[in-house]
Structures are given as C-alpha cells and as structure tokens.
Steps between C-alpha positions, in 0.01 A plus 500: 500500500847589371750536778667775300231734630586482868586851620834408652608379156392811305708703744787255470455472126514874452816514705665189364377495141426858397803622693718227354592298806409159366534278199337166431582196292229315310420349167499712186185675377399667174587871439239747627641848564570813298726806514297821516539864602394622842119561498394863458303505824810416708674787679868418467705594806834673492774275628620615844868544571668188628585524869846405619510135610488458877783353705303182576412427139214284385540296178282745305278803540236676290514854365140487385203271529190625321164325457220656296174315436226603259181335628205405283366217291855431374736616774861586423765463769820697431819432697832680493783372716844657511746295704868523578743218576700588812695177546601195300203305632275791408588459132262202485211707637554758226595281203230233532159633393182305574148616409191282548176526304218278375480491118145364518377854575811721524761647265852595608643814343867582552575873487860532616794284604805724537829468688670813630869507591597849604384730220481217246157353422469168316141437378445128433120502476480371147810284495479308824389136505170449683406146601139424587465206735201336660539528877239255635650555843215309662512198273603283795174609667293388201445853361570631149417864430677583173704786645805583291821672611710717271868448585787722393863442596708810431866482401794711618352631826743638759485637852365854483295440183140617496218314323204704374208267428152605390213277386121470503265208550169553320183318595327331791326168544149552353359298789504821707268685265744785445526593868852535634667446835855463615784550745790738432814511718608827655808340657770258386781290651748756361506882498301684232596859422161583349182290499187597312152352461231639271152359454257635239150385595259408224231760422197465722658231718572546868845389608602427857866567584673461835828399659524163670682594822671839531330808345620603155422844353267446202422795277172511309402718203287501184673422171244537223218254569718296738609532860872475562643360825874547542776434753850652486755387758866595526790315658302192599708299746558130454274268697666191640222237497475279805432131452218312674261794501132497397458591133279797584751635755831416336665840543424629150255774417305508177220688330173319437252604234168352393205582276281274714302726731418239765523131584139477383623591150757218517230256616281596205795447266565158652135394487498551124797266466365233734161479331591336169229379268467123494631326194456171318697324773234572766382136503841406645433735791152357560629144492774585752253673729257208486774253592617708799144567620405132483793403724460780759310428822444868587610848392822493702593171338421647158738792565773252596446290190482799265818643651688172468380461141624850412831449676580147387320440169588835341877537478654841547612671179465867414510608135462869577541662160324829429157523661543149636724656764184596691201348320416148625402228259143363513466209746401255227816578306714451811335165573555375145865600476574399862726796580469860613661768715374659821226705336379204291490270800329760721224568249441127447485437876268797559266395220474145637410630844246751370342226293448314830342802670809597701614862532840539332697769318849547354734706716811687385797493739862619505729219612790733579336838555240366745401768751637770272190454287287684757706818454551477122309699241218299341615307196544144372881525488544440870377139475683191373283204603134389506333282764136456602293625790239247607227561757337187642268487802614846607873416488739657250770289335783619276578211265769471234454280195874499427596325824523123533460224758236689697306189594364612836174649618444862405576612855824300508670571167797735490443874500715763330440859608559737209393796711228660289296371207277665242191282467345514153136502606222756450488761775868472595640849537838433661759244593422245773725392786527125452557382858431784745488268803683185392586288804852369547470136398743210556750462219744232616523278806825310553573226754857372538574196716861408579509144633818432699560129557848542643734797546762321291277404206341689207170675567177441309316815390134497393357824358127542442394807303132591472439774247180695447362738239747631244787292638291182480423574135870549429583165661210337314646625173840354589358168616289452189764610252818347638625147542481412874865404508599827338294698751656299782847572361422870471396513865810303599721743310340788690546334840858406420590869501445496875570139608832345404480141379119486513333203327138416418453123529117510499261612227332839511141480625237731353139552608272736311172603658377684193166598652663678794791610277764351729808320366713306748856387432689269733876477455724250681875546533802365682753750640842342559666828605249622756709536815763756587728420789740679727649347816203413719247690283269388218321751279265491205425772247131542414382681188139610460481465123128576495584870521794512260455761228177642644651809661790658315741781567458784248782551254467874562484553876504881524183554300273773372237261364295224668641148524299212356446197719351167398127441478303501825510152652533289815770233535547271797795278590508219757835339576542192720824334609432159654798405721568142616547630853442819688741789446543826685401803290474868590193643329336840475214554740167562334436597138722756328312754285671706229276773363646695209360705212329261260526181705468325836711205612428291810698204629519286813719214626381209709654179629314202642576133536809477276350721229602854411222699331537831315191682374528802269244703306558769239225735386574727204252778565555744214617479136742790552631739766588867487863606460500650851411158644791314338742543798245352741427224247870412477532493878212255524639296210834455678322362805290267289802362316667422832210267575486355149857372535588410858699245701398272787783396735503260792745294700620189321292214649793260452720704737240652730322182606181619340424165342505327840292779655248460221470127557451553874239767434309264271516228764362729768226623270386142444489450877296819541773678696553789257236695308 
C-alpha cells in the first residue's frame, strides 16, 4: 500500500504542500499541467482584510485558505491559498510553491499565481517557470509511486508581500471505483484569517463528514442534485505542534469525509482486489506450494516455511503506479519475478496457506496511525501497510511478509502491534484489535561481569546480551549481514563512549537459537581506567547500558498532547563486580520500586563473598502516556537515571588493611570458624 495515504501525511501534506510550506528536490519529469480558469462550480471567496502583524511575529500567516471539492466519478479538488511573508525567513514560505499530484490519473490546473505588494498586483500565472519533478520520497524504502511535484520559485518577493495561489487537481485513482475520502485541515501552524471548506457530494451518494477532535460547525444544504457541506472559520489561531505525540492525537484538528458507509464496504472493496484471477504463471505457484508442502512436517511448520519463503525469496520492491498502488499482483507473477511489495507478499503468503487448508486473510494496518484507526471514518486512506492474519489451532497470528530473519517458532517470532487491523475476509464488519491481551514478554537480558584481579590493574569486563523477539531479529540481521570484526568494532565504538581506553582483545561470540528466537552476544573487554581514587577511598562508576535510550525525556515537557514511549517490553540487567578481597559497601535495604506512568523500574543491591551484585528490571507498560501524566513520568525517570549511572565507594584496601583481613577471613573459612 502506498505510504502516501497515511492520514497523518494527508494532513501534513495539505498543510505543507497545498499551503506552500515545503519544497522537494528530485529528478526531472515530463510536462503535465495546464493553465485554466477557475471552474464554474467554485464559489470564489472575497479576500479578507489583512490583520496587523502581531508583536511576536511568525515567519508568515494566511489571509485565506479555501478548499472546495467536487465529488463524483472524476473528483476535482480546488485550493486557494493567500499567504503573507511577515519576516525575512517567511519569504521562503511564500515564494516557494510546491504542489503534488499523480499524472497517472490526475491533471494539475493552475488558475492563479499573483503577487500583491500594497495596491499593486503582479499576475505571473502564464509567465512563471513551472518545473515538474518526480518526488519518489520513499525510494530508499523500495517504493516508487510516480507522484510528481510542480515547483515554482518566485522572483522579487519581499517582506509584506502577499501570494495569491489557486489551482485544481482533477481525478482520483480509479482503484477506488469513483468513491472519495480524505482529510482536510481546519488548523495550521500559523494564523489563518479566514478558512473555508466546501464539499459537493455526488448525486445519490451518501457522504459522511465529521471533525477529528474538536467540534467544527458544518453547514449542510441542497445545491441542485447535490448536497453541500461547508465550513467557514474566522481568525484561526496558529497551532504549535508538539513532537513525540501519537499521529492521531498530535494537536491538530481536521475534517474527515468518506463515501464509504461502513468498514464492511471497505472490506468488500478490498476483497475484490485480493481475489485476482489466476494467470498463465499459475504453475509457478503450484510448484512453489508443492515444494513447501513436501518439506513441512505439520501445519505449523508449513506456516513457518511459507513465511520464510515470502520474506526471504521475494525481495521487497513496490512499483505502485496507478492502480498498482493498491491492487496486488497475482502470486504466480510475484514468484516468477521474485519481487513484490507488502500487498504482493501478503497475497502470496495467504494463498499458500489457504492452499494448505489453513485459515488466512490479508489485513490492512496503519503503521503510524495505529489506534486512531478505530475512531476514523471508514475508508481505505487510513491504511499504509498490509500483513496477514493467520488462525491455526485456535490461535491468531499477525504475520508480515516484508520482515526478515524471523526464523523462530510462530509463538516466538517478533510481534509488532499496529493497534487495529481491517481483515479482508467475508463477514468482517469492522476493524479488529490486534493484541487485546498481549503479555509483556522479555526483550533483552544483559549480564555484566567485572573481574577484578588486583586494585592496581586493569579490569576485565564480560557482557552477555540475550535478545528475544524483535530485538533478536534485529541482531540476527546484523550478524548475518556484517563482517564479525566490523560488528565487534561497532560495539567497541559504542562502549568507548562510556569507558576510557577500553580495548577488545577477544573475538565477539555469537549464538543464535533460531527456533526459540534468541540471539546471544558475548563481548569481552579490558578497562585500564576503571578505578577512581581519593585519599583512602576507591570508587567505581557503573553504567547500566541495557536501559540507555529506552526511556527518554520529551522535547516538549509542558504538553497538551500525549507523549509517545517505546514499544511495550521487559528488559533486565544483572551486574556483578568480582573483587579479589572483601570490601565494605553500604547498600540499600531491600528492593527499590519506582512506579511511574508508563513504566515500572525495580532494582536491588546485594553483596556476598567478595561479589557485588546489582539486579535491575525495566517494564515499559504502555506505548504512550497522557499529557497530565508527564510530570509524574519525569519524576520517575530522574530516579531511574540515578540508578542507571551510579558510583560504588569503599575504603582503599591498600590503606585500610582490607587485603590482610580478607586473607584471614579466607583462612578461618577454610578452618570452619566463619560461615
């Protein structure tokens, strides 16, 4: 599925592209636009008076933002944006025009490009240079969609100038059968003096319209054989977007519209796409199935083999031009050409399983929008990825043909929770919660052993990391695709940020239990600068690197929107310091528990027989927390970081007689005098 359809990007695209906040660089494309008058059905708005710039000026503001959409078999989307440069940096926002469209099924029509300076209007619609470039913004992800961007760079723009831009994009991808859907912003990251939205529903077609978060007054009336939905807002304040917020609760409000009456309608649309007629390449599918079936010992093993075949033998490449943006290729074609995107791989995988009598179906998911899907209007535009739902022996699995190095049993491979999925299977009438009761499973287990031979000599450090699930698959990818010495050097470079003079004299050891999906790395280092000394006192600084980067401080602390955490997971850390003789340490009594919104952290210190032992466990319990919980989260985070980077101090054995005491203690233990 094309990632250009994710709802957070239509909202961003309308703000950043249609409202002229972005420009892109790409390779040249052929001409494909025309200059045309404003369509007769458009109601042109009078330009409001420009407000006086505020004291705390933004780079630019908008006098008018107007969207009008004529729905039907060939929809027309009209946009008028009137923007003013308020500062020198705002000149770029006004003078650089960027409009995206897909020439495979759309036509761009420019109506007006005019610059206003005071009472002087300079119309450059017909004389300005328009460059059409191929964006392919997701080329590095193996996706080509043919989207083109019209770029215009205006000359002689000054602070205070106003740009009046009007254009239309005609057409829609025929894959949707003429039914429309979309997301229209009712807010922007700068003030808008007047904002208008007008939708003209196609005759005889029901249209659902609603605001995403805060209510927006929507007027409704009959216009001939159509129904008009309109929004008129004045003096819309700028919205300052907060980083690290869920896409569906990012602080912006927008208007959703859809000609799909229910999720059942979307399922029926999807079933037509994922039921392609077999072609002349069908024998390739049958031969592949027969090979997999002959090797499988049972149905679970067949699922594993079919998944690995789809993931590893079919390389990822998406040529998503025109209807191919959503229509998967027949499995036989995919097998013969040995490449496909998520929808191609999912259909192939599902067909192999069904051929073996296993219940399977494609499932549409939103990788960024996730739980926002449940509250969205029905429509295919909310989704940007396709996986498969498999039911085997009463257990449901969500499997992804685009992932790699998932060698483990079905119950041990990594899981990614996309919130809700739309399963393309008969009888499905709504979205499905993927993991309603997913248990918190181990992610990473780290053991660190510091071996102290002498208080005057370097210390040997051995780190054993056992990774499970998604983390194991990431390590497996690195191990299988990187020279061992390079991987060892990369780990050494990371450790050297925290340990001065660290060296790695021994090779990196790797164990891969593919069946259990556990990858174990053992690193061995020598630390020449381990000890810190003051008169009569020795100290060591211990860093629990297992938790680094898992819990972060938000960039925006005083928030209005939720704060995203990492994925739910459990990480454990065990740290041992093996002393050559007993030392006197003051330790906390009993375990210390830090409960905070979104996580729990537990640690405990112990000391026995010349060995200091620190045990710590971090459980990330939620993917995000509410804005009101951020202060309590930060308080807990400060306490956790104190334990992640701490110092052990004790009396210097060389000056305190501890070495002699240790030898005497050992002697008495051997004689049974001391327990």
